C-alpha positions in Angstrom: -5.0 -21.2 10.0 -3.1 -23.7 12.3 -3.1 -23.0 16.2 1.0 -22.3 16.2 0.6 -19.4 13.3 -2.2 -18.1 14.6 -0.8 -17.5 17.9 2.4 -16.0 15.5 0.2 -13.8 14.1 -1.3 -12.1 17.9 2.2 -11.6 18.5 2.9 -9.6 15.7 0.0 -7.7 15.6 0.5 -6.8 19.2 3.9 -6.0 18.4 2.8 -3.6 15.7 0.3 -1.8 17.9 3.3 -1.7 20.4 5.5 0.5 17.3 3.5 2.5 16.4 1.3 0.7 13.7 4.0 -0.9 11.6 4.0 -5.5 12.2 7.5 -5.4 13.8 9.8 -7.6 14.9 13.6 -7.7 16.9 14.6 -9.9 14.0 17.9 -9.5 11.9 17.7 -8.2 8.3 17.2 -10.7 5.2 19.7 -11.6 3.0 19.5 -13.1 0.0 18.9 -17.0 0.5 21.4 -19.6 -1.0 19.6 -21.9 -3.3 16.9 -19.7 -5.0 17.6 -19.9 -8.8 17.8 -16.3 -10.1 17.6 -15.2 -13.6 17.9 -11.8 -14.4 16.9 -11.4 -17.1 13.6 -12.7 -16.3 13.4 -10.2 -13.3 13.9 -13.3 -10.3 16.6 -11.3 -8.1 16.0 -12.2 -4.5 18.2 -10.1 -3.1 17.2 -9.1 0.5 14.1 -11.4 0.2 14.3 -15.2 2.2 11.7 -17.7 2.4 9.5 -17.4 5.3 8.5 -20.4 7.6 5.0 -21.6 6.8 3.6 -20.8 10.1 5.2 -17.3 10.4 3.4 -13.9 9.5 4.0 -14.3 5.6 3.2 -18.0 5.2 5.7 -19.5 3.5 5.6 -16.4 1.8 9.1 -14.2 0.9 9.5 -11.9 4.0 12.2 -9.2 4.4 12.8 -6.9 7.6 13.2 -3.4 6.8 14.3 -0.8 9.6 10.9 0.4 11.6 10.7 4.1 12.9 10.0 2.5 16.4 13.5 2.7 17.5 16.7 0.9 17.2 17.1 -3.4 17.0 13.4 -2.9 15.5 12.5 -4.3 12.3 9.1 -4.4 10.4 8.2 -7.5 8.3 7.6 -7.1 4.9 5.5 -9.9 3.4 5.3 -10.1 -0.9 5.2 -13.6 -3.0 8.6 -12.7 -4.7 9.4 -11.7 -7.9 7.0 -12.8 -11.1 9.4 -13.9 -13.9 8.8 -11.9 -17.3 6.6 -13.2 -19.5 7.9 -15.6 -22.1 10.3 -13.7 -24.8 10.3 -10.6 -22.5 14.3 -9.7 -21.2 13.5 -7.4 -18.6 17.2 -5.7 -19.1 16.1 -4.6 -22.5 14.3 -1.0 -22.2 10.7 -0.7 -23.1 9.9 2.6 -24.6 6.6 4.3 -24.8 3.6 3.9 -26.9 3.4 3.0 -29.6 6.2 0.5 -29.1 6.5 -3.2 -29.8 5.7 -5.5 -27.0 4.5 -8.9 -25.9 1.3 -9.0 -27.1 -1.0 -11.4 -25.3 -1.1 -15.1 -26.8 -3.1 -16.2 -30.3 -6.9 -15.9 -29.6 -6.8 -13.7 -26.4 -9.1 -10.7 -25.9 -6.8 -7.3 -25.7 -7.9 -4.9 -23.0 -8.9 -1.4 -24.6 -7.9 1.6 -23.0 -9.8 4.3 -21.4 -10.0 8.0 -20.7 -10.5 9.9 -18.7 -10.7 7.3 -15.8 -13.1 7.4 -13.2 -14.0 9.9 -11.0 -14.9 9.5 -7.4 -15.1 12.0 -4.6 -12.6 14.9 -4.9 -9.8 12.5 -6.6 -7.9 12.2 -2.9 -10.3 11.4 -0.6 -10.9 7.5 1.2 -9.0 4.9 0.0 -6.2 5.5 -3.3 -4.2 3.5 -5.6 -1.7 6.3 -6.0 0.9 6.0 -9.0 4.4 6.7 -8.9 6.9 7.2 -10.9 10.4 6.3 -9.4 14.0 6.5 -10.7 17.4 6.6 -9.6 19.7 9.3 -8.8 21.8 8.7 -11.4 19.7 8.1 -14.2 17.6 10.8 -16.6 14.7 11.8 -15.7 12.3 10.3 -18.4 8.9 10.9 -16.9 7.4 13.4 -20.0 8.9 11.0 -22.1 6.3 8.4 -20.8 3.4 10.4 -19.7 1.0 10.2 -22.2 1.8 6.4 -21.9 1.0 6.4 -18.5 -2.5 7.9 -19.1 -3.1 5.1 -21.3 -1.8 2.1 -18.9 -4.0 3.6 -16.2 -7.2 3.9 -18.4 -6.4 -0.1 -19.0 -5.3 -1.4 -16.1 -9.3 -0.2 -15.0 -10.9 -1.6 -17.7 -9.1 -5.4 -16.5 -10.9 -4.9 -13.0 -14.2 -3.5 -14.4 -14.2 -5.9 -17.3 -13.0 -8.9 -15.0 -15.8 -7.6 -12.2 -18.8 -7.6 -15.7 -18.7 -11.6 -16.3 -20.1 -12.2 -12.5 -22.7 -8.9 -13.5 -20.9 -6.5 -11.4 -19.1 -2.8 -11.7 -15.0 -2.4 -10.2 -13.0 0.5 -10.9 -9.8 1.3 -9.5 -10.4 4.4 -6.9 -6.9 6.1 -8.4 -5.5 9.2 -7.3 -6.6 11.9 -9.4 -6.8 15.6 -10.6 -10.2 17.5 -11.0 -10.2 16.2 -14.4 -10.2 12.5 -13.6 -6.6 12.3 -15.2 -4.1 10.1 -13.0 -1.4 12.0 -10.3 1.6 10.2 -11.0 3.8 11.2 -8.2 7.5 11.6 -9.6 10.4 10.5 -7.0 13.9 10.0 -7.1 15.7 7.4 -5.2 18.9 6.0 -4.2 20.6 3.6 -6.6 20.2 0.7 -3.9 16.7 1.5 -3.8 16.0 0.9 -7.6 17.8 -2.6 -7.4 16.2 -4.0 -4.3 12.7 -4.0 -3.6 13.0 -4.0 0.7 15.2 -1.3 -0.1 12.7 0.5 -2.2 9.9 0.2 0.6 11.8 1.1 3.1 13.3 4.3 1.6 9.7 5.0 0.1 8.6 5.0 4.3 11.6 7.4 4.8 9.9 9.5 2.4 6.2 10.0 4.0 4.7 6.7 2.3 3.2 5.1 4.8 -0.7 5.7 4.4 -3.0 2.6 4.7 -5.4 4.6 2.8 -3.3 4.3 -0.1 -2.0 1.1 -2.5 1.6 2.7 -3.8 2.2 1.2 -7.3 5.2 2.2 -9.0 6.1 2.5 -12.5 10.3 2.0 -11.3 12.2 3.2 -14.4 15.1 0.1 -14.3 15.6 -2.7 -15.1 15.7 -5.5 -12.2 12.7 -7.2 -11.9 9.6 -7.5 -14.0 6.7 -7.1 -11.0 6.9 -7.5 -7.3 4.7 -7.0 -4.4 3.9 -6.9 -0.7 0.9 -9.2 0.0 -0.3 -10.3 3.1 -1.7 -14.0 4.5 -5.4 -12.6 5.4 -8.2 -14.7 4.5 -10.6 -13.0 6.3 -13.7 -12.0 4.5 -15.2 -9.2 6.3 -15.0 -6.1 3.8 -14.8 -3.5 6.6 -11.7 -1.2 5.5 -8.9 -1.6 8.4 -10.0 -5.5 9.2 -8.0 -7.4 6.8 -4.5 -7.1 6.4 -4.7 -6.1 2.5 -7.6 -4.1 2.7 -5.7 -0.7 4.7 -5.2 -2.2 7.9 -2.9 0.0 10.1 -0.8 -2.5 10.8 0.2 -2.4 6.9 1.2 1.0 5.9 1.9 2.4 2.5 1.7 -1.1 0.5 4.2 -1.0 -2.4 4.1 -2.6 -5.4 6.5 -2.3 -8.4 6.7 -2.7 -11.8 9.9 -2.0 -14.1 10.5 -0.6 -16.9 11.2 -3.9 -19.2 7.2 -4.9 -18.0 5.8 -1.9 -18.7 2.0 -1.6 -20.2 1.4 -5.1 -21.9 -1.2 -5.8 -23.4 -1.4 -8.5 -20.9 -0.5 -6.2 -18.1 1.8 -7.3 -15.6 0.4 -3.9 -13.7 -3.1 -6.0 -13.3 -1.1 -8.5 -12.0 1.0 -6.5 -9.2 -2.1 -4.6 -8.0 -4.1 -8.1 -7.4 -1.4 -9.3 -5.2 -1.7 -5.6 -3.6 -5.0 -6.4 -2.7 -4.8 -9.8 -1.5 -5.4 -12.0 -4.2 -4.6 -14.9 -4.2 -4.9 -16.8 -0.8 -3.2 -19.6 -0.2 -6.3 -21.7 1.0 -8.5 -20.7 -2.1 -9.1 -23.5 -3.9 -7.2 -23.6 -6.9 -4.4 -21.4 -5.6 -0.8 -22.5 -5.4 1.6 -21.7 -2.5 2.8 -19.0 -3.8 -0.1 -16.7 -4.1 -1.2 -17.9 -7.4 -3.5 -20.3 -8.7 -3.5 -23.3 -11.1 -6.7 -22.2 -13.6 -5.8 -20.8 -16.7 -6.8 -18.8 -18.5 -6.5 -16.3 -15.9 -3.9 -12.7 -15.0 -2.9 -14.5 -11.7 -2.6 -18.5 -12.3 0.7 -19.6 -13.5 3.2 -22.2 -13.0 5.2 -20.4 -10.1 7.0 -23.7 -9.0 4.8 -24.1 -6.0 2.2 -25.9 -7.6 1.8 -29.4 -6.7 0.3 -30.4 -9.9 0.1 -29.3 -13.9 -2.3 -25.9 -14.4 -5.6 -27.0 -15.6 -7.3 -25.3 -18.6 -10.5 -24.0 -17.4 -11.3 -21.0 -19.1 -10.5 -20.2 -22.7 -7.5 -18.5 -23.9 -9.4 -15.1 -24.7 -9.6 -14.7 -21.0 -6.0 -14.6 -20.6 -6.2 -10.9 -19.7 -8.9 -10.8 -16.9 -9.2 -12.1 -13.5 -10.1 -15.2 -11.9 -11.2 -17.9 -14.2 -14.8 -19.2 -12.9 -14.3 -16.2 -10.1 -13.7 -18.7 -7.3 -10.2 -18.3 -6.0 -9.9 -14.3 -5.9 -12.2 -12.4 -7.1 -15.9 -12.3 -7.8 -19.1 -9.3 -7.8 -21.3 -12.1 -6.4 -20.0 -15.3 -4.9 -22.6 -17.7 -4.3 -23.7 -18.3 -0.8 -21.8 -21.0 1.2 -18.5 -20.4 -1.6 -14.9 -20.1 -0.9 -15.3 -16.2 -1.7 -18.5 -15.6 0.5 -16.7 -17.0 3.3 -13.0 -15.8 2.6 -11.5 -12.8 1.7 -12.4 -11.5 -1.8 -11.0 -8.8 -3.8 -13.7 -7.6 -5.4 -14.9 -6.7 -2.0 -12.0 -4.3 -1.3 -12.1 -0.4 -0.3 -9.8 0.5 -3.4 -12.2 -0.6 -5.6 -15.6 1.0 -6.4 -18.9 -1.1 -7.0 -20.3 2.5 -8.5 -20.7 4.1 -11.9 -18.2 6.8 -12.2 -19.3 10.2 -12.4 -18.9 12.3 -15.4 -16.0 13.7 -15.9 -15.8 17.8 -15.2 -15.5 19.8 -18.8 -11.3 20.2 -19.5 -9.6 23.2 -17.9 -6.2 24.5 -17.9 -4.1 23.6 -14.5 -1.8 25.8 -13.3 0.9 24.0 -10.6 2.8 25.9 -7.7 5.7 23.5 -6.5 7.0 24.0 -3.5 10.7 22.7 -2.6 11.5 21.4 0.5 15.1 21.2 1.9 16.9 18.2 1.0 16.9 16.9 4.4 13.1 16.9 5.0 11.8 13.3 5.3 8.3 15.1 5.2 6.4 14.9 1.5 6.3 18.5 0.2 3.1 19.4 -1.3 2.0 20.6 -4.4 -1.0 23.6 -5.3 -3.1 23.4 -7.7 -6.6 25.4 -8.8 -8.5 22.2 -8.8 -7.2 18.8 -6.7 -3.8 19.2 -4.7 -1.4 16.5 -5.7 0.8 15.4 -2.9 4.8 15.4 -4.3 8.1 14.4 -3.2 10.4 16.9 -4.5 14.2 15.8 -5.0 16.8 17.7 -6.7 16.4 18.7 -9.8 12.9 19.9 -8.3 9.4 18.3 -10.2 7.6 19.8 -12.7 3.8 18.3 -13.3 2.7 15.0 -11.9 -0.7 15.6 -13.1 -1.8 13.5 -16.6 -4.2 15.5 -18.2 -5.1 14.4 -21.9 -3.4 15.6 -24.9 -5.0 18.9 -25.3 -5.0 19.9 -21.7 -2.1 22.5 -21.3 -0.4 23.0 -18.5 1.6 26.1 -17.4 4.8 25.4 -14.8 5.1 28.2 -12.2 8.5 28.7 -10.6 9.6 27.2 -7.2 8.1 29.1 -4.6 10.7 31.0 -2.0 8.9 29.6 0.7 7.0 26.5 2.5 3.6 26.5 2.6 1.3 24.0 3.4 -1.7 22.8 0.5 -4.9 23.0 1.9 -7.4 20.8 0.2 -10.6 22.7 -1.4 -13.3 23.9 0.9 -15.5 20.5 2.4 -12.8 18.5 2.1 -11.7 16.8 5.5 -7.9 17.0 6.7 -6.3 14.0 5.8 -4.7 11.9 8.9 -2.8 13.0 12.1 0.6 12.1 11.7 3.4 10.3 14.1 0.9 9.4 17.0 2.5 7.9 20.1 1.8 7.2 23.5 4.1 7.7 27.0 4.0 7.0 30.5 6.5 9.3 32.2 6.2 7.5 35.5 4.0 4.3 36.2 1.0 5.1 37.5 0.5 8.6 35.8 -2.1 7.5 33.0 -1.2 7.9 29.5 0.4 10.5 27.5 -0.5 10.5 23.8 1.0 13.0 21.4 0.7 13.6 17.6 1.5 15.9 14.6 -0.7 17.9 12.2 -2.1 16.5 9.3 0.1 17.4 5.8 -3.6 18.9 4.5 -6.4 20.2 5.8 -7.5 23.0 8.3 -8.2 21.1 11.4 -11.2 22.3 13.8 -10.7 19.3 16.5 -9.1 16.4 17.0 -10.9 12.8 18.2 -9.1 10.7 20.3 -10.5 7.2 20.3 -9.2 4.0 22.6 -9.8 0.2 22.8 -8.5 -2.3 24.5 -7.6 -5.0 21.1 -6.2 -3.7 17.9 -9.2 -3.9 15.7 -11.9 -2.0 17.9 -11.6 1.6 19.3 -14.4 3.7 20.3 -14.2 7.2 21.0 -12.4 8.3 24.1 -12.2 12.4 23.8 -12.7 15.4 21.8 -10.0 18.2 21.9 -10.2 21.6 20.3 -7.1 21.5 17.9 -4.0 20.7 20.6 -1.5 18.0 19.7 -1.8 16.0 22.4 -4.2 14.2 25.4 -3.6 12.6 28.7 -5.8 9.9 29.2 -5.8 9.7 33.0 -8.0 7.0 33.4 -5.9 4.7 31.8 -6.8 1.3 33.8 -5.2 -2.2 34.4 -4.5 -3.0 30.7 -3.1 -2.9 27.1 -4.8 0.3 25.6 -5.0 0.9 21.4 -4.8 4.5 20.6 -5.8 6.0 17.2 -7.0 9.8 16.6 -8.8 11.3 13.8 -8.6 15.0 12.5 -12.0 16.6 12.3 -13.2 20.1 9.8 -16.4 21.5 8.4 -15.4 19.2 5.5 -16.1 16.4 8.6 -13.8 13.7 10.0 -10.6 12.8 7.9 -8.7 9.4 8.2 -7.4 7.7 10.9 -3.3 8.1 12.6 -1.5 4.8 13.0 -2.8 2.8 15.7 -0.6 3.2 19.1 -0.4 1.2 22.4 0.3 1.5 25.6 -0.2 -0.3 29.0 -2.2 1.6 31.6 -1.4 3.2 35.1 -0.6 0.4 36.9 1.7 -2.9 36.8 0.1 -5.9 35.6 -1.0 -8.7 38.2 0.9 -11.1 36.3 4.0 -9.4 35.9 6.1 -5.9 36.3 5.7 -3.0 33.8 8.9 -2.2 31.9 10.0 0.9 30.4 12.4 1.3 27.5 15.1 3.7 27.5 13.2 6.7 25.4 9.9 6.2 27.7 8.2 6.1 25.0 6.2 3.1 25.5 5.3 0.9 28.3 4.6 -3.1 27.9 4.6 -6.1 30.0 6.7 -9.0 29.2 3.9 -11.5 30.7 1.5 -10.4 28.1 4.0 -9.2 24.9 5.9 -12.5 25.2 9.6 -14.0 25.1 10.0 -12.6 21.7 10.2 -8.9 23.4 11.6 -10.1 26.5 15.1 -8.9 25.7 14.0 -5.5 24.4 11.9 -4.6 27.2 13.8 -6.4 30.3 
């Protein structure tokens, strides 16, 4: 990575920590870039996106700036490979009905990937890093969830098989860690968004974040019930090989909260799955440093689920693998996905999506017997931005309620009977089964009431799980924090020992089931001005920074 880009990335990362966990910038909003060739039939729509500089955070891909939760005038940077065109012969404006339905099939001679049910079982279905499926519709559009429910379940199974069949080519096992219920059925959250969010990817991400879809331990794969794009996803330039969750931007890093991929109705459930294409983008493929990569985050080795002529390649595509491989990942397994990369090869020294925390290398546990599930939906006030919860006799399901409230989001086998109780009259918080750790604490922030008074931390409780204590972690870099203190059930901690440094803080919740995932990361200067410059505060007195430590990018805001 060139020195200029490395410095810019460091600046953005530091800004992200100070902004409470998102990659942020004071830059203005992006608009549709003049000169881009739009093709609405193919799903090539660029509203809200613009090409980034090669030496920027997005590394020459598309970028957008959406409102951050830090304060007025601060924007969160959103990186994406841009809209993927629909397969030849597909007009994304045409509705795609549920299976069985006529669809665009694989090229002649290619091998289709079978569907599987139930999905693989891991943990309790919601612990750790998960791919969360979402059904989204516009406020003025009908709710067609029930129409497509059986298809969603089948497509999730086929998507998992694409991943595992690709892993088998190099002798490994990889399954998608979907959010599932107690019967290994995919949990698909049903939400209603504004018409603006449905017609614009960056607006959709912004609205999802405002609704609480910000968990770094989730990849949100959205079936959007509209006909604007074929597929589009967030993706960040980061080819660091460290598989430790949270290190790579594409692997649960707290600075990228709630990465979103989207497939619109016209491209749902093809044999050559657009969902599989967008999932691998969400996991970080294809990095432009890969041997056969394009600068548009795709590849030139056919036949391959991520390879096509995206307009950024320097030469023609090469037919390296047989047409039968079209539905699977990484022809020759040398660019973005291999379970056994050779020592010294690119994938042994750079980011390998097969190492993603959102995939499992373990054979799944057998599913439990099919049972009847009773679901109670809790309706939250229309003005709330907190995710309502759903209680269940098996595993709790987080559901965003809208008007009218949802019915069920658990896609069980056809033989399973689901009974929906009337909406509850009071708001309750769902608790996970006994033995499960709590979810992440929310809204972690830091402030210094007066210069020299130390750092005051505060946070909100997890959305699920009882809490016996909180663990506060502190470090002097965004990537490494060590345990600073353990506090019993209170929502704050005063770090009187903070010295003349910029500190990074996070907090976890603990109960008898163990320690849950981390909160967002936040940063704060210690209790004294730095020798290099004057410590300044913002108008909300929430964060303290030094111009000399953060750089000119922030000088206008903090001066």
